[in-house]
C-alpha positions as CSV (number, residue, x, y, z in Angstrom):
1,M,0.2,0.3,0.3
2,T,1.3,3.3,-1.0
3,L,-0.3,6.9,0.7
4,Y,0.1,9.7,-1.9
5,E,-0.3,13.3,-0.8
6,F,0.3,15.3,-4.3
7,F,1.0,19.4,-3.0
8,G,1.6,22.9,-4.7
9,D,4.3,24.4,-3.7
10,G,3.4,27.4,-1.8
11,C,-0.6,26.4,-1.8
12,P,-2.1,27.3,1.4
13,H,-4.3,24.6,1.2
14,C,-1.8,22.1,1.2
15,E,0.6,23.6,3.7
16,K,-3.2,23.6,6.3
17,M,-2.7,19.9,5.5
18,A,1.2,19.5,7.0
19,P,0.9,19.8,10.2
20,K,-1.9,17.1,10.3
21,V,0.3,15.0,7.1
22,D,2.8,15.1,9.7
23,Q,0.4,13.5,13.0
24,L,-0.8,11.6,10.6
25,E,2.2,10.0,10.2
26,E,3.8,10.3,14.5
27,E,0.1,9.0,15.4
28,E,-0.7,6.3,13.0
29,D,2.9,4.7,11.9
30,V,2.5,5.1,8.4
31,E,4.8,7.3,5.8
32,V,2.6,9.2,3.5
33,E,4.6,10.0,0.1
34,Q,4.6,13.3,-0.9
35,L,5.0,14.4,-4.4
36,E,5.1,18.6,-5.5
37,V,3.6,18.6,-9.4
38,W,3.2,22.5,-9.6
39,N,7.0,22.4,-10.6
40,N,7.5,18.9,-11.3
41,Q,5.5,17.3,-14.2
42,E,5.9,13.6,-13.6
43,N,4.4,14.3,-10.2
44,A,2.1,15.9,-12.2
45,E,1.3,13.5,-15.3
46,K,1.4,10.8,-11.7
47,Q,-1.3,12.5,-10.0
48,K,-3.6,13.0,-13.7
49,E,-3.9,8.9,-14.3
50,L,-5.1,8.8,-10.7
51,D,-6.9,11.3,-10.1
52,D,-8.8,10.7,-13.6
53,G,-11.1,13.9,-13.2
54,K,-11.9,13.2,-9.0
55,C,-10.1,16.3,-7.8
56,G,-8.4,18.2,-10.6
57,G,-6.4,19.8,-8.3
58,V,-4.4,19.5,-4.6
59,P,-4.2,18.5,-2.4
60,F,-5.1,15.4,-3.2
61,F,-4.1,12.4,-1.6
62,Y,-4.6,8.6,-2.7
63,N,-4.8,5.7,-1.0
64,T,-3.1,2.6,-3.6
65,E,-4.8,0.1,-1.3
66,S,-8.6,1.2,-1.4
67,E,-8.7,3.8,-4.1
68,E,-10.1,6.1,-1.7
69,W,-8.9,10.1,-2.5
70,I,-9.6,12.7,-0.5
71,C,-9.5,16.2,-2.4
72,G,-8.4,19.5,-0.4
73,E,-7.9,20.8,3.2
74,T,-9.4,17.7,5.6
75,E,-9.6,16.7,9.3
76,L,-7.0,14.5,10.4
77,D,-9.6,11.7,11.7
78,T,-11.1,11.9,8.0
79,L,-6.7,11.0,6.7
80,K,-6.8,8.5,9.8
81,D,-9.6,6.6,8.0
82,W,-8.1,7.0,4.4
83,A,-5.1,5.9,6.0
84,D,-6.2,2.4,7.4
85,S,-7.6,1.9,4.5
86,R,-11.3,2.9,6.1
87,E,-14.7,4.5,3.9
88,V,-13.7,8.0,3.6
C-alpha cells in the first residue's frame, strides 16, 4: 500500500494540511509519499493518472490499496480513516 499526497509548492491549502499529515504519520505509524506537482511534470502526470477527474487540484490524497481519495483540506480523523483503508 502506498499513501500519496500530491501538493503544490506554496499552496495555502497544502500548507494547512502539512501538520495534519505529520501527525497522521506519527500517530498511525504510516508514511505518506509527498509529491510536488506544480514544478515537477512527472509528479503532475502521476496525479493526473490517479486523479482521473476526481479532484483536479491540490492537495490530493490517494491510497493505492483502497483506491480511496481525498480532495482538498480535511480533518485529521478523515485522514486516519483514509490511511487505514476505511471508507472516507
